C-alpha positions in Angstrom: -58.3 81.8 -9.6 -61.1 84.6 -9.5 -60.5 87.4 -11.8 -59.7 91.1 -10.5 -63.4 92.0 -11.7 -65.0 89.4 -9.6 -62.7 90.4 -6.5 -63.9 93.9 -6.9 -67.6 92.7 -6.8 -67.1 90.4 -3.9 -65.1 93.0 -1.4 -67.4 95.4 0.0 -66.8 98.5 2.0 -69.1 97.8 4.7 -67.5 94.4 5.5 -64.4 96.2 6.8 -64.4 98.1 10.0 -61.3 100.1 8.8 -62.0 103.8 8.1 -58.6 104.4 6.1 -58.8 103.5 2.3 -58.3 99.7 1.8 -57.8 97.9 -1.5 -61.5 96.8 -1.2 -62.7 100.4 -1.0 -60.6 101.4 -3.8 -62.0 98.5 -5.9 -65.4 99.6 -5.0 -64.8 103.2 -6.1 -63.4 101.9 -9.4 -66.7 100.0 -9.8 -68.7 102.8 -9.0 -66.9 104.9 -11.6 -67.5 102.2 -13.8 -71.4 102.7 -13.3 -71.2 106.2 -13.6 -69.3 106.0 -16.9 -71.8 103.6 -18.3 -74.8 105.9 -17.6 -73.2 108.7 -19.2 -71.8 107.0 -22.3 -73.7 104.3 -23.6 -71.9 104.0 -27.0 -68.4 103.4 -25.6 -66.8 100.5 -27.6 -65.5 97.1 -26.3 -62.0 98.2 -26.3 -62.7 100.8 -23.9 -64.6 98.7 -21.7 -61.8 96.3 -21.5 -59.4 98.9 -20.8 -61.4 100.2 -17.9 -61.4 96.8 -16.1 -57.8 97.3 -14.7 -55.4 94.5 -13.9 -54.1 93.9 -10.3 -51.1 95.4 -11.1 -52.6 98.6 -12.6 -54.9 99.0 -9.6 -52.0 98.4 -7.3 -49.8 101.1 -9.0 -52.8 103.5 -8.8 -53.4 102.8 -5.4 -49.7 103.2 -4.2 -49.4 106.5 -6.1 -52.6 107.9 -4.2 -50.9 106.7 -1.0 -47.5 108.1 -1.6 -49.1 111.4 -2.5 -51.1 111.4 1.2 -47.9 110.7 2.7 -46.0 113.5 1.2 -49.1 115.8 2.3 -49.2 114.4 5.8 -45.2 114.7 5.8 -45.4 118.4 4.9 -48.2 119.2 7.2 -46.1 117.8 10.1 -43.0 119.7 9.2 -45.0 122.8 9.5 -46.5 122.0 13.0 -44.4 119.2 14.8 -46.8 117.4 17.1 -46.0 116.4 20.7 -45.4 112.7 21.1 -48.9 112.0 22.5 -50.2 113.8 19.5 -48.3 111.6 17.0 -50.7 110.1 14.5 -51.7 106.4 14.7 -52.6 104.9 11.7 -53.4 101.2 12.7 -55.2 100.4 9.6 -51.9 101.0 7.4 -49.5 99.8 10.3 -47.4 101.4 13.0 -43.7 100.6 13.4 -42.5 101.6 16.9 -39.1 101.5 15.6 -39.8 104.0 12.7 -38.9 107.9 13.1 -42.0 110.1 14.1 -44.1 111.5 11.4 -42.9 108.8 8.8 -46.0 106.4 7.9 -45.4 102.8 7.2 -46.3 101.1 4.1 -46.6 97.4 5.0 -50.1 96.6 3.8 -49.9 96.7 0.2 -47.0 94.8 -0.9 -46.1 95.5 -4.6 -43.5 93.0 -5.6 -40.8 93.4 -8.4 -41.3 90.6 -11.0 -37.7 91.0 -11.9 -36.7 91.3 -8.5 -38.6 87.7 -7.7 -36.2 85.8 -10.1 -34.1 83.0 -8.7 -30.7 84.8 -9.4 -28.7 81.9 -7.9 -30.0 79.4 -10.3 -30.2 81.8 -13.4 -26.3 82.4 -12.9 -25.0 79.0 -13.2 -22.6 78.5 -16.5 -24.0 75.3 -17.5 -22.6 75.9 -21.1 -18.9 75.1 -19.8 -17.0 72.0 -20.8 -18.1 69.2 -18.5 -14.3 68.6 -18.1 -13.9 71.8 -16.0 -17.5 72.4 -14.8 -17.3 72.0 -11.0 -20.8 70.5 -10.4 -20.2 69.9 -6.6 -19.7 73.4 -5.9 -23.1 74.5 -7.5 -24.9 71.7 -5.9 -23.9 72.6 -2.5 -24.8 76.2 -3.0 -28.3 75.3 -4.7 -29.2 72.8 -1.7 -28.5 75.6 0.9 -30.5 78.0 -1.3 -33.7 75.5 -1.8 -33.7 74.6 2.0 -35.4 77.8 2.7 -38.4 76.9 0.4 -39.0 73.1 0.6 -35.8 71.6 -0.5 -36.9 70.5 -4.2 -35.0 71.8 -7.2 -36.5 74.8 -8.7 -37.9 75.4 -12.0 -35.6 78.3 -12.5 -32.6 75.7 -12.6 -34.3 74.1 -15.6 -35.0 77.2 -17.4 -31.5 78.3 -17.1 -30.5 75.1 -19.1 -33.3 76.0 -21.6 -32.0 79.6 -22.0 -28.5 78.4 -22.8 -29.3 75.8 -25.1 -31.7 77.9 -26.8 -28.9 80.6 -27.3 -26.7 78.5 -29.3 -27.0 76.3 -32.5 -23.7 74.3 -31.6 -24.6 70.7 -31.0 -21.7 70.2 -28.7 -22.9 73.3 -26.6 -26.4 71.9 -26.3 -25.2 68.6 -25.1 -22.6 70.3 -22.6 -25.5 72.5 -21.2 -27.7 69.5 -20.7 -25.0 67.1 -19.1 -23.9 69.8 -16.6 -27.5 70.5 -15.7 -28.0 67.1 -15.1 -24.8 66.5 -13.0 -26.0 69.4 -10.7 -29.4 67.9 -10.4 -28.0 64.3 -9.6 -25.8 65.7 -6.9 -28.3 68.4 -5.4 -31.8 66.6 -5.8 -31.7 63.6 -7.6 -35.6 62.9 -7.1 -36.1 65.8 -9.6 -34.0 64.3 -12.4 -37.0 62.1 -13.8 -39.4 65.1 -14.1 -36.9 67.3 -15.4 -36.0 64.6 -18.4 -39.7 64.4 -19.0 -40.0 68.4 -19.3 -36.8 68.7 -21.4 -38.0 66.1 -24.0 -41.6 67.9 -24.5 -43.6 64.9 -22.8 -45.1 63.7 -20.1 -45.2 59.8 -20.5 -44.1 57.2 -23.1 -45.7 57.2 -26.6 -47.6 54.0 -25.8 -49.1 55.4 -22.6 -51.6 57.9 -24.5 -51.2 60.7 -21.8 -52.2 64.0 -23.7 -52.3 67.5 -22.3 -55.5 68.1 -24.5 -55.0 71.8 -24.1 -56.3 74.2 -26.7 -55.0 77.6 -27.6 -57.8 79.2 -26.0 -56.9 77.8 -22.6 -53.4 79.5 -22.8 -54.8 82.7 -24.5 -57.5 83.1 -21.6 -54.5 82.3 -19.1 -52.3 85.1 -20.4 -55.1 87.6 -20.7 -56.1 87.0 -17.0 -52.9 86.6 -15.3 -50.7 89.2 -17.2 -53.6 91.7 -17.8 -53.5 91.7 -21.6 -56.7 92.4 -23.6 -57.7 90.2 -26.8 -56.2 93.0 -29.0 -53.1 93.2 -27.2 -52.4 89.6 -27.2 -53.3 89.4 -30.8 -50.7 92.1 -31.7 -48.2 90.6 -29.7 -48.6 87.0 -31.4 -48.6 88.5 -34.8 -45.4 90.3 -34.1 -43.5 87.4 -32.4 -45.2 84.3 -33.8 -44.4 82.5 -30.8 -46.7 81.7 -27.7 -43.8 81.3 -25.4 -42.5 84.8 -26.9 -45.7 86.5 -26.0 -45.8 85.1 -22.5 -42.1 86.5 -22.2 -43.1 90.0 -23.4 -46.3 90.0 -21.3 -44.5 89.2 -18.2 -41.8 91.4 -18.7 -44.3 94.3 -18.9 -45.8 93.1 -15.5 -43.1 94.3 -13.6 -45.2 94.5 -10.3 -47.3 92.0 -8.8 -49.7 92.1 -5.6 -48.3 88.9 -4.2 -44.9 87.4 -4.5 -45.2 84.1 -6.3 -44.1 80.9 -4.7 -41.0 79.5 -6.6 -42.0 76.9 -9.1 -40.4 73.5 -8.7 -39.6 71.0 -11.4 -41.5 68.4 -9.8 -44.3 70.6 -9.3 -44.6 71.9 -12.9 -44.4 68.2 -14.0 -47.2 67.2 -11.4 -49.3 69.9 -12.9 -48.9 68.6 -16.4 -50.0 65.2 -15.2 -53.1 66.6 -13.6 -54.1 68.5 -17.1 -53.4 65.3 -18.9 -55.5 63.2 -16.1 -58.4 65.6 -16.2 -61.3 64.2 -17.9 -65.2 64.6 -18.0 -67.5 67.3 -16.8 -65.7 70.3 -15.6 -62.2 69.1 -16.9 -61.8 72.2 -18.9 -62.3 74.4 -16.0 -59.8 72.4 -14.1 -57.3 72.6 -16.9 -57.7 76.1 -17.0 -57.0 76.8 -13.2 -53.8 74.8 -13.5 -52.6 76.7 -16.3 -53.5 80.1 -14.6 -51.6 78.8 -11.4 -48.5 78.1 -13.4 -48.4 81.5 -15.0 -49.0 83.1 -12.0 -46.2 81.6 -10.1 -43.6 82.1 -12.6 -40.7 84.2 -11.3 -39.4 86.4 -14.4 -40.2 86.4 -17.9 -37.8 83.4 -19.0 -40.0 81.2 -16.6 -43.0 82.3 -18.4 -41.6 81.7 -21.7 -40.8 78.2 -21.1 -43.8 77.2 -19.1 -46.0 78.4 -22.2 -43.9 76.6 -24.3 -44.1 73.3 -22.4 -48.0 73.8 -22.3 -47.8 74.0 -26.2 -45.4 71.2 -26.4 -42.7 73.1 -28.4 -39.7 73.9 -26.4 -37.6 75.0 -29.2 -34.2 74.4 -27.5 -32.5 72.3 -30.1 -32.5 69.0 -27.9 -34.1 66.0 -29.4 -34.4 62.3 -27.9 -30.9 61.2 -29.1 -29.5 64.6 -27.5 -31.0 63.8 -24.0 -29.9 60.0 -24.1 -26.3 61.2 -24.9 -26.5 63.7 -21.9 -28.1 61.1 -19.6 -25.2 58.9 -20.4 -22.4 61.5 -20.2 -23.7 62.8 -16.9 -23.9 59.3 -15.3 -20.1 59.3 -15.9 -19.3 62.4 -14.1 -21.9 62.2 -11.2 -23.9 60.0 -9.0 -26.6 60.5 -6.3 -25.5 60.0 -2.7 -26.9 56.3 -2.6 -25.7 55.5 -6.2 -24.1 51.9 -6.4 -21.4 52.9 -9.0 -18.3 55.0 -9.1 -18.2 57.9 -11.6 -15.0 59.3 -13.1 -13.3 62.2 -11.1 -12.5 65.3 -13.2 -8.6 64.6 -12.4 -9.2 61.1 -14.1 -10.7 62.7 -17.2 -8.2 65.3 -17.4 -5.6 62.5 -17.9 -7.2 60.9 -20.9 -6.4 61.6 -24.3 -8.9 63.0 -26.7 -9.4 59.3 -28.5 -9.7 57.8 -25.2 -12.4 60.2 -24.0 -14.4 59.9 -27.2 -14.3 56.0 -26.6 -15.8 56.3 -23.2 -18.4 58.7 -24.3 -19.2 56.5 -27.3 -19.5 53.3 -25.2 -21.6 54.9 -22.6 -24.0 56.4 -25.0 -24.4 53.1 -27.0 -25.5 51.4 -23.8 -28.0 54.0 -23.0 -29.4 54.4 -26.4 -29.6 50.6 -26.8 -31.5 50.4 -23.5 -33.9 53.1 -24.6 -34.5 51.6 -27.9 -35.5 48.2 -26.2 -37.5 49.8 -23.4 -38.3 53.3 -24.5 -39.7 54.7 -20.9 -37.7 57.2 -18.9 -39.8 56.2 -15.9 -37.7 52.9 -15.8 -34.4 54.0 -17.4 -33.6 57.2 -15.3 -34.0 55.6 -11.8 -32.2 52.6 -13.2 -29.3 54.7 -14.5 -29.2 56.7 -11.0 -28.7 53.3 -9.2 -26.3 51.5 -11.2 -25.0 53.9 -13.7 -24.0 53.3 -17.2 -23.1 49.6 -17.3 -23.8 46.5 -19.3 -26.5 45.6 -16.4 -28.7 48.4 -17.8 -29.7 46.3 -20.9 -30.8 43.5 -18.6 -32.6 45.4 -16.1 -33.9 48.0 -18.7 -34.2 45.8 -21.6 -37.0 44.0 -23.7 -40.2 43.6 -22.0 -43.5 42.6 -22.9 -46.3 45.0 -23.5 -43.6 47.6 -23.8 -42.9 48.2 -27.5 -39.3 48.4 -28.6 -38.4 50.7 -31.2 -38.5 49.2 -34.8 -35.4 48.5 -36.8 -35.4 50.6 -40.0 -34.0 50.1 -43.5 -31.9 52.3 -45.5 -33.0 53.6 -48.9 -31.6 52.4 -52.2 -31.9 54.4 -55.5 -32.6 51.2 -57.6 -32.0 47.3 -57.7 -28.3 47.7 -59.1 -27.3 50.0 -56.2 -28.8 47.3 -53.9 -27.0 44.5 -55.3 -23.7 46.3 -55.2 -24.2 47.1 -51.5 -24.8 43.3 -50.8 -22.4 41.8 -53.1 -21.4 38.2 -52.1 -23.9 37.9 -49.3 -27.0 35.9 -48.9 -30.2 37.9 -48.6 -33.7 37.7 -48.7 -36.2 39.8 -50.9 -39.5 40.4 -49.2 -42.7 41.9 -50.6 -42.9 45.4 -49.0 -46.9 45.6 -48.5 -48.8 48.8 -48.5 -50.1 48.5 -44.9 -49.5 49.4 -41.4 -46.5 47.9 -39.5 -47.5 46.3 -36.3 -45.6 44.9 -33.2 -47.6 42.1 -31.7 -47.1 41.3 -28.0 -48.5 38.1 -26.2 -47.7 36.9 -22.7 -48.0 33.5 -21.0 -51.8 34.4 -19.8 -52.8 35.4 -23.1 -52.9 39.1 -22.8 -52.1 40.5 -26.3 -50.9 44.1 -27.2 -50.4 45.5 -30.6 -48.2 48.8 -31.2 -47.5 50.9 -34.4 -44.2 51.8 -35.8 -44.4 55.0 -33.7 -45.1 53.0 -30.4 -48.7 54.0 -30.4 -50.9 51.5 -28.8 -53.5 50.0 -31.4 -54.8 47.0 -29.6 -58.5 48.5 -29.6 -58.0 49.3 -33.4 -57.6 45.3 -34.3 -59.9 43.3 -32.0 -59.8 40.9 -34.9 -56.0 40.4 -34.8 -56.5 40.2 -30.9 -59.0 37.2 -31.2 -56.7 35.6 -33.8 -53.7 35.1 -31.5 -54.9 32.0 -29.9 -55.2 30.3 -33.4 -51.9 31.1 -34.6 -49.8 30.2 -31.6 -48.3 26.9 -31.8 -48.4 24.7 -28.9 -44.9 25.0 -27.7 -45.3 29.1 -28.0 -46.1 30.5 -24.4 -45.1 34.2 -25.0 -43.8 36.2 -28.0 -43.0 39.5 -29.9 -43.4 39.4 -33.5 -43.6 42.0 -36.2 -45.6 42.2 -39.4 -47.5 44.4 -42.0 -51.3 44.8 -41.4 -52.7 44.9 -44.8 -56.4 45.4 -45.9 -57.4 42.2 -47.8 -60.7 41.0 -49.6 -61.3 37.9 -47.5 -63.0 36.2 -50.5 -60.4 36.7 -53.1 -57.3 37.4 -51.1 -56.5 40.5 -53.4 -54.6 43.1 -51.4 -56.1 46.6 -51.1 -54.6 50.1 -50.6 -53.4 51.5 -47.6 -56.2 54.2 -48.0 -58.7 51.5 -47.6 -57.1 50.5 -44.3 -57.4 54.1 -43.0 -61.1 53.7 -43.1 -61.2 51.6 -40.1 -62.2 53.3 -36.7 -59.3 53.7 -34.2 -60.9 52.9 -30.9 -63.8 51.0 -29.6 -63.9 48.7 -32.5 -66.7 45.8 -32.6 -65.5 42.8 -34.1 -69.2 42.1 -35.6 -69.2 45.6 -37.2 -65.8 45.6 -38.9 -66.3 46.3 -42.7 -62.4 46.3 -43.6 -60.9 43.1 -43.0 -57.2 42.7 -42.6 -54.5 40.2 -42.9 -51.2 40.3 -40.7 -48.0 39.5 -42.8 -45.5 38.4 -40.3 -41.6 39.0 -41.3 -39.7 39.0 -37.7 -39.7 37.3 -34.5 -38.0 39.2 -31.6 -39.0 37.5 -28.5 -39.9 34.0 -27.8 -41.0 32.0 -24.4 -39.2 34.6 -22.2 -36.1 34.9 -24.2 -35.0 37.9 -26.5 -33.8 37.1 -29.8 -32.5 40.2 -31.1 -28.8 39.0 -31.3 -29.7 36.1 -33.2 -29.3 36.0 -37.1 -32.4 36.9 -39.3 -32.4 33.4 -41.0 -32.9 31.8 -37.4 -35.3 34.4 -36.3 -37.3 33.8 -39.5 -37.2 30.0 -39.3 -38.6 30.1 -35.5 -41.3 32.2 -37.0 -42.5 30.1 -39.7 -42.1 26.9 -37.8 -43.6 27.8 -34.5 -46.6 29.7 -35.9 -49.5 28.5 -37.6 -50.9 30.3 -41.1 -54.6 31.2 -41.5 -55.3 32.0 -45.2 -56.1 35.7 -45.7 -55.9 36.4 -41.9 -52.3 35.6 -40.7 -49.4 34.3 -42.9 -45.8 35.4 -43.8 -44.4 37.9 -46.2 -43.7 36.5 -49.5 -40.1 36.2 -49.8 -37.2 35.1 -52.0 -33.6 34.0 -50.9 -30.9 35.1 -53.3 -27.1 36.6 -53.7 -26.1 39.4 -55.8 -25.4 36.9 -58.8 -29.0 36.3 -59.0 -30.0 39.7 -60.4 -32.6 38.4 -62.9 -34.6 36.4 -60.4 -34.4 39.7 -58.0 -35.7 41.7 -60.8 -38.3 39.4 -61.4 -39.5 39.1 -57.9 -39.6 43.1 -57.9 -42.0 43.2 -60.8 -44.0 40.6 -59.3 -44.1 42.8 -56.0 -45.2 46.0 -57.8 -47.8 44.0 -59.8 -49.4 42.8 -56.6 -49.8 46.5 -55.6 -46.9 46.4 -53.0 -44.7 49.5 -52.7 -41.5 47.4 -53.7 -39.5 45.2 -51.7 -37.3 44.9 -48.4 -34.0 43.2 -48.7 -32.4 41.6 -45.4 -29.2 40.3 -44.7 -29.7 36.6 -43.6 -26.4 35.6 -41.7 -23.5 37.5 -39.9 -21.0 35.7 -41.7 -18.2 38.0 -42.9 -17.0 38.0 -46.3 -13.7 38.6 -48.1 -13.0 41.7 -50.1 -14.1 41.5 -53.6 -11.5 41.1 -56.3 -10.4 43.7 -58.5 -12.3 42.7 -61.4 -15.6 42.7 -59.3 -14.7 46.1 -58.1 -14.6 47.0 -61.8 -17.6 45.5 -62.8 -19.6 47.0 -59.7 -18.2 50.6 -59.1 -18.3 51.7 -55.5 -21.0 54.3 -54.8 -20.3 57.7 -53.2 -18.6 57.5 -49.9 -20.8 60.4 -48.9 -23.3 57.9 -47.3 -22.4 56.8 -44.0 -23.0 53.1 -44.5 -21.5 53.1 -48.3 -20.4 50.1 -50.0 -16.9 50.7 -49.1 -17.5 50.4 -45.3 -19.6 47.3 -45.8 -16.5 45.6 -47.6 -14.4 46.2 -44.6 -16.8 44.6 -41.9 -19.6 42.2 -42.1 -23.1 43.6 -42.1 -25.0 42.1 -38.8 -28.1 40.3 -39.5 -29.1 40.9 -35.8 -32.3 42.8 -35.1 -31.2 46.6 -34.1 -34.0 48.6 -32.8 -34.1 52.1 -33.7 -31.4 51.9 -36.1 -31.1 52.4 -40.0 -28.8 50.1 -41.3 -27.6 48.8 -44.9 -28.4 45.2 -43.6 -32.0 46.1 -44.4 -32.4 47.9 -47.8 -35.5 49.3 -49.1 -36.2 49.2 -53.0 -39.4 50.9 -53.7 -41.1 51.2 -57.3 -40.9 55.2 -56.9 -37.2 55.1 -56.5 -36.5 52.9 -59.4 -37.5 55.5 -61.5 -35.4 58.6 -62.9 -36.1 60.7 -59.9 -36.5 60.5 -56.1 -39.4 61.3 -54.1 -39.3 63.7 -50.8 -41.7 63.6 -48.0 -42.2 67.3 -47.2 -44.3 69.3 -44.7 -46.8 71.7 -46.0 -46.3 75.0 -44.2 -48.0 77.6 -45.9 -50.0 78.9 -49.1 -50.9 81.8 -51.3 -54.4 82.7 -53.0 -54.5 81.2 -56.5 -54.9 82.9 -59.6 -57.9 82.9 -62.1 -60.2 79.8 -61.6 -57.9 78.8 -58.3 -58.5 82.1 -56.6 -60.7 80.5 -53.8 -58.0 77.9 -53.3 -54.5 78.0 -51.9 -51.8 77.6 -55.0 -49.0 77.4 -54.8 -48.2 76.0 -51.3 -45.1 76.3 -49.5 -43.3 73.1 -48.3 -40.5 72.3 -46.0 -38.0 69.9 -44.8 -37.1 69.2 -41.3 -33.9 70.0 -39.4 -33.2 66.9 -37.4 -31.0 68.7 -35.0 -33.1 71.7 -34.1 -36.6 70.6 -35.0 -36.9 73.7 -37.3 -38.8 73.5 -40.6 -36.7 74.7 -43.4 -38.8 76.2 -46.7 -37.6 74.1 -49.7 -40.1 74.7 -52.5 -43.6 76.0 -53.8 -45.8 73.3 -55.4 -48.7 73.9 -57.8 -48.5 70.9 -59.8 -50.2 67.4 -59.2 -53.3 68.9 -57.3 -57.0 67.9 -58.4 -59.7 70.2 -57.9 -61.0 68.0 -55.3 -58.0 68.0 -53.3 -57.7 71.8 -53.7 -61.2 72.2 -52.1 -60.6 69.6 -49.4 -57.2 71.5 -48.6 -58.9 74.9 -48.5 -61.6 73.4 -46.0 -58.9 72.2 -43.8 -56.7 75.4 -43.7 -59.7 77.9 -43.6 -58.8 81.0 -41.8 -62.7 82.1 -42.0 -64.0 79.1 -40.2 -62.1 79.6 -36.6 -58.9 79.2 -38.0 -58.2 75.8 -36.2 -55.4 74.8 -38.7 -54.1 78.3 -39.5 -51.5 80.2 -37.3 -49.5 83.2 -37.3 -46.1 82.9 -38.8 -44.3 80.5 -36.6 -40.8 81.2 -35.3 -39.7 77.8 -35.9 -40.1 78.2 -39.9 -37.3 79.3 -41.7 -38.1 81.2 -45.1 -36.7 84.3 -46.7 -39.1 84.7 -49.6 -42.3 86.4 -50.3 -44.8 86.4 -47.4 -47.5 83.9 -47.8 -51.0 84.6 -47.4 -51.7 82.0 -44.7 -49.5 79.7 -42.5 -50.5 76.4 -41.9 -50.3 74.4 -38.8 -47.6 71.8 -39.4 -49.4 68.4 -39.2 -48.9 66.4 -42.2 -46.5 65.0 -44.8 -46.8 65.0 -48.5 -45.1 62.8 -51.0 -43.4 65.0 -53.7 -41.5 64.2 -57.1 -39.3 66.7 -58.6 -36.8 67.1 -61.7 -33.9 68.1 -59.7 -32.2 69.9 -56.9 -30.8 73.4 -57.1 -29.0 75.9 -54.9 -31.3 78.9 -54.0 -30.9 82.2 -52.2 -34.6 82.3 -51.1 -35.0 78.8 -49.5 -33.1 77.9 -46.4 -33.2 73.9 -46.8 -29.9 72.3 -45.8 -28.3 75.9 -45.6 -24.7 75.3 -44.2 -24.6 71.8 -45.5 -23.6 72.4 -49.2 -23.2 76.3 -49.1 -22.9 78.9 -46.2 -25.2 81.4 -48.1 -27.5 79.6 -50.1 -30.0 76.6 -49.1 -31.6 74.0 -51.6 -34.6 74.1 -53.5 -36.5 71.7 -56.2 -37.2 72.3 -59.6 -40.6 71.2 -61.0 -41.9 69.8 -57.8 -45.2 67.6 -58.2 -47.6 66.4 -55.5 -48.0 62.6 -55.5 -50.1 61.9 -52.4 -50.5 62.6 -48.6 -48.4 60.2 -46.4 -50.9 59.4 -43.9 -48.6 56.6 -42.6 -45.8 59.1 -41.7 -45.5 61.6 -38.8 -43.9 64.8 -38.9 -40.7 63.2 -37.4 -40.3 61.1 -40.6 -40.4 63.9 -43.0 -37.3 64.4 -45.2 -34.4 66.0 -43.3 -32.0 68.7 -44.6 -29.1 66.2 -44.3 -30.9 63.6 -46.7 -31.6 66.6 -49.2 -28.0 67.6 -49.3 -26.9 64.0 -49.7 -29.2 63.7 -52.9 -27.7 67.1 -54.2 -24.0 65.6 -53.8 -25.1 62.5 -55.6 -26.8 64.6 -58.5 -23.8 66.7 -58.8 -21.7 63.6 -59.0 -23.7 62.1 -61.6 -23.6 65.3 -63.7 -19.9 65.5 -63.4 -19.6 62.1 -64.9 -21.7 62.9 -67.6 -19.7 66.1 -68.6 -21.3 68.9 -66.8 -18.6 70.1 -64.6 -20.8 72.5 -62.3 -24.3 71.6 -62.9 -25.6 73.6 -60.1 -24.2 76.8 -61.0 -26.0 76.8 -64.4 -29.4 76.1 -62.7 -31.6 79.1 -62.2 -32.8 79.5 -58.6 -36.1 78.1 -57.7 
């Protein structure tokens, strides 16, 4: 879109036959004034020059005021000397309305539209935050269909904005879920074709993680758009961002100040916004940045109201901040399809009357069953493009797991293991069961897919496509696949290995491999795939088979190749074999492994332990969801459970076997150091993650464990004097109440931290509300260990886990005789 300045240069007075003053002539006059001012004042600063280039709104306001003054003057003269009908003034240039009273001028050329008046008040008034049991979705769906029919029929973006506003206005998990459920119900009944793009937009993504579609937008694109469309100058934009700390809030304020626009924007549609994001992501090659810029500006231009602007920009920066994560959306989808269906849906939802007759426990059971089906389907097939249409067709039924289940070349979400403090806790949890101990290699988890045609795909634990990174593993597949194997999905750990000696190398060595366009002949870091599970074989999913059976198939049907493909080293044992398990753990750590994984082999239930055994092996705290008490009441399944963290898989790491835990924290800010550290950042502020809201909660400052080399590289990474790529203004999603840091970091990495103990703190907000309504938790004597390059921000320690550790620490202190250890600890 051409800027106002370019429009003024293009429009020339001589090009118009009109003699009355037009917008073009006004622009020309402004340009002439600019030339005269330039001649008389050559020393005007850049700010003044910027202010002279008026926005469309400012020009329109000024022109309207002049026209109004002309009308008043003409009206006054007309009242003094009333003209005859034949002498009535004609103003064809500004329009003539034969129905208007004499001497009253028409003003229908310049159309100044109220920005607030353009808002979709119908969509923005729907009470999505009501209980789904009382919300009448049909009433609102019928009303919206009529409302949208006048402008194309597709659901407006204002409806999604309304859901965002209500979700953002509460911290209640129940309210957020109810809001999304009711929003989806209305959309399902009014415009089901907009449900899928709405789900993508509400989950801060445009494609599944293995598809690698990224917007590729820099902050400059959004800044340019805000300045151009909303008439901000650089100083004004910086001032707003410094004050608000959130790009969406900046857009909100800028749009709110732009109370009038020259052209009434066409309403944004949910489909249209999603398609615009796809176009941005698909724009590659020469001219792509200019194309992306035009799309961003068009989105900003078409927003109706400040709230739409806020969430368009938050969508562009991929940080909605509505407190809804992946699990919340899956729950909302499951519940919405219990209440509503499209006209052509093949299922029958519950009516509000049927729900009203259910007891609370019965309703919870129906909800839970539906949610488990949808979450299980997504864990096996994490793609909304397949899940949502299937849901809208058949509803929440067991058939969903078949039609939208495990599929080759679509990665399933990996099963995860629970953390145990040490070997004794692990043996207590698995008392009486057969289990396998496996080396936990220091590498990269990989999921390998191969179809009947020999096509191979390799995915990371985050479902990223790594096929190009490991062409040597791709070429290895025909050699390791046995004669009876046509297709498979197996899982293992990719580890850097010395091909001559077979010695394991560190994860840091593995990270030196290129990620894309790797040529087999140029590979310098050789790897070995240590396989540990088989989830799919010859067209049949194996997820429901026990681990012992899956492992046997893996070891019997595949061919090992020394130092290139083999199976994880393992030891089968029971809780009575503590000595051999301890010896195996030591051999794992001696081999440079992180520790061991312990996995239940069979689904066979066991009897409750005897009283003597209970006394010998005391039950751990029941604060853990999967405590030993729970495991004694029902068998731990040895099936493969995608996207679940269970006690049937346990991690015992060498770091956990010491007296203190380690935490994975996110560096978010820093202060200038003192003395010789003046040129570096020290201390550094770290945070835990709030799993429900996505906020980062400050937990401690750290200035221990860093080397000078690390200090130097960290300063280079977060350098405000070098363009500030990784340095930002205070983000609104960070919760911290202490001394203002000298610099805020763009959250992007995870650091492993050791510490002495956990204490209540009035300064830090981590886990606030979980152990105290007024104070959060902090760490005493934190010490940096290493950067966790294998972990994403989503895998950082959460406030829930920190609170769990605090409770365990308190219980341990009470047993040792300190009745209230936390109250005696000084605030961190």
